[in-house]
C-alpha positions in Angstrom: 215.0 140.2 255.0 214.8 138.5 258.4 211.3 137.8 259.9 209.6 135.7 262.6 208.4 132.4 261.3 205.4 130.3 262.2 205.5 126.7 261.0 201.9 125.3 260.7 199.9 122.4 259.4 198.3 124.6 256.8 199.5 126.3 253.6 198.8 130.0 253.4 198.4 131.8 250.1 198.6 135.6 249.4 195.2 137.1 250.1 194.0 134.2 252.2 192.7 134.8 255.7 194.2 132.9 258.6 192.8 132.5 262.1 195.3 131.6 264.9 195.0 130.8 268.6 198.4 131.6 270.2 199.0 129.6 273.4 202.7 128.7 273.3 204.8 131.1 275.3 207.3 131.7 272.6 204.6 132.6 270.1 203.0 134.9 272.7 206.3 136.8 272.8 206.3 136.9 269.0 202.8 138.2 268.9 203.4 141.0 271.3 206.5 142.1 269.3 204.6 141.9 266.0 201.8 144.0 267.4 204.2 146.5 269.0 206.2 146.9 265.8 203.5 146.4 263.2 205.7 143.9 261.2 204.9 140.8 259.1 205.7 137.2 260.0 206.1 134.2 257.8 203.9 131.1 257.6 205.5 127.8 256.4 203.9 124.4 256.1 205.5 121.8 258.4 207.4 119.1 256.5 208.4 117.1 259.5 207.8 117.4 263.3 205.1 119.0 265.4 203.6 122.5 265.7 204.1 122.5 269.4 207.6 121.9 270.9 210.0 123.6 268.5 211.1 120.5 266.5 209.3 121.4 263.2 211.1 121.3 259.9 209.3 123.5 257.4 209.0 123.5 253.7 211.3 126.0 251.9 208.5 128.3 250.4 205.9 130.1 252.5 203.9 133.3 252.6 204.3 136.4 254.7 201.3 137.5 256.8 200.1 140.5 258.7 197.9 140.6 261.8 194.6 142.4 261.0 192.9 141.8 264.3 194.1 140.6 267.7 192.4 139.8 271.0 194.1 138.8 274.2 192.2 136.5 276.5 192.2 136.5 280.3 194.5 133.5 280.2 197.1 135.4 278.1 196.4 133.5 275.0 195.9 135.5 271.7 193.2 135.1 269.1 194.5 136.5 265.8 193.0 137.3 262.4 195.8 137.4 259.9 196.1 137.6 256.1 198.6 136.3 253.6 200.6 138.9 251.7 203.5 137.6 249.6 205.3 134.4 248.8 208.9 133.9 250.0 211.7 131.4 249.9 213.4 130.5 253.1 217.1 131.2 252.8 218.2 129.9 256.2 216.9 129.5 259.7 218.4 131.8 262.3 218.8 131.4 266.1 215.4 131.4 267.9 214.3 134.6 269.6 212.8 132.5 271.3 210.3 131.9 268.5 211.6 130.6 265.0 213.3 133.3 263.0 214.7 133.1 259.5 216.2 134.9 256.6 213.9 134.9 253.6 213.8 136.1 250.0 210.5 137.6 248.7 209.1 136.2 245.4 208.0 138.9 243.0 204.8 137.6 241.4 204.4 140.8 239.3 207.0 139.7 236.8 205.2 137.4 234.3 204.9 137.4 230.5 201.8 136.3 228.4 202.1 133.2 226.3 199.7 130.9 224.4 200.2 128.2 227.0 199.3 130.6 229.8 196.3 131.9 227.9 195.0 128.4 227.4 195.5 127.5 231.0 193.8 130.6 232.2 190.7 129.9 230.0 190.6 126.3 231.4 190.8 127.5 235.0 188.1 130.2 234.5 185.8 127.7 232.9 186.4 124.8 235.3 186.7 126.4 238.7 183.1 127.8 239.0 181.7 124.4 238.0 183.9 122.6 240.5 183.1 125.1 243.3 179.3 124.8 242.8 179.6 121.0 242.8 181.8 121.0 246.0 179.2 123.2 247.8 176.4 120.9 246.6 177.9 118.1 248.7 176.9 120.1 251.8 173.7 121.5 250.4 175.1 125.0 249.9 175.0 127.3 246.9 176.8 130.4 245.7 176.3 133.3 243.4 178.6 134.0 240.5 182.2 134.3 241.4 184.4 137.2 240.4 187.8 135.8 239.7 191.0 137.9 239.7 192.4 138.9 236.3 196.1 138.6 237.3 197.2 135.0 236.8 199.2 134.8 240.0 196.3 136.3 242.0 194.0 133.8 240.3 196.0 130.9 241.5 196.3 132.2 245.0 192.5 132.8 245.1 191.4 129.5 243.7 194.0 127.4 245.7 192.4 128.1 249.1 189.1 126.5 247.9 190.6 123.2 246.6 189.7 120.1 248.5 193.1 118.5 248.3 195.7 117.8 251.0 198.2 120.4 252.2 201.1 118.9 250.3 199.3 119.3 247.0 198.6 123.0 247.9 202.3 123.4 248.8 203.3 122.2 245.4 201.1 124.9 243.9 202.6 127.5 246.2 206.2 126.5 245.3 205.9 126.7 241.5 207.4 130.0 240.5 206.3 131.1 237.1 202.7 132.2 236.4 202.5 129.8 233.4 203.6 126.8 235.5 201.3 127.6 238.4 198.2 128.2 236.2 199.0 125.2 234.1 199.3 123.0 237.2 196.1 124.4 238.7 194.2 123.6 235.4 195.4 120.0 235.7 194.3 119.8 239.3 190.9 121.2 238.6 190.3 118.8 235.7 190.9 115.9 238.1 188.9 117.5 240.9 186.0 118.1 238.7 185.8 114.5 237.6 186.1 113.3 241.1 183.6 115.8 242.5 181.0 115.0 239.9 181.1 111.3 240.9 180.8 112.3 244.6 177.8 114.5 243.9 176.1 111.8 241.9 176.7 109.3 244.8 175.5 111.8 247.3 172.3 112.5 245.4 171.5 108.9 244.9 171.9 108.2 248.6 169.9 111.3 249.6 166.9 110.7 247.4 166.9 107.0 248.2 166.7 107.8 251.9 163.5 109.8 251.3 161.7 106.5 250.6 159.0 105.8 247.9 156.6 108.6 246.9 153.0 107.6 247.4 
């Protein structure tokens, strides 16, 4: 299929919300056409180049998105609330219209088979992520109730990935891995490393916080 493309400095996963401010003229044209035709667009992480100016080289795997809410300002800029839908591979870039346009191949995440390795990785993610998430929130003095994690392994990866405090290239790697077993296994490894690092950060944060309160009389 051929769709409009939006290279960005962020990785979008299926199910993930995305807020956009559209101010470049070519993307205003794209937005008007998307709204008129109620069609999806593709989001790709920029590999080289800039968001503004048209010289961005994107990574080869991205996620389709749909606009859920749109507001046009008095200056003609748009404020969009979009949501990721499905992963895709970029087959080739097409001529701009004037916004980036490309031929893409959708990735079917429904086709996965159970295995001992996948089951082990799923157990690890389900056990580790809630602990990591609570610790990460503790760094900003926040808390959360119990999380309801998706049962489907691909959906689980997409849900957890958006909360990981890692750089966008690391998230892109998680987006590009194809099989459920590879994705969940890689996520489990990432969470083990993040949990260790975040525990150390929380311990340092608490030592500094309580030390700043001064002696108790």
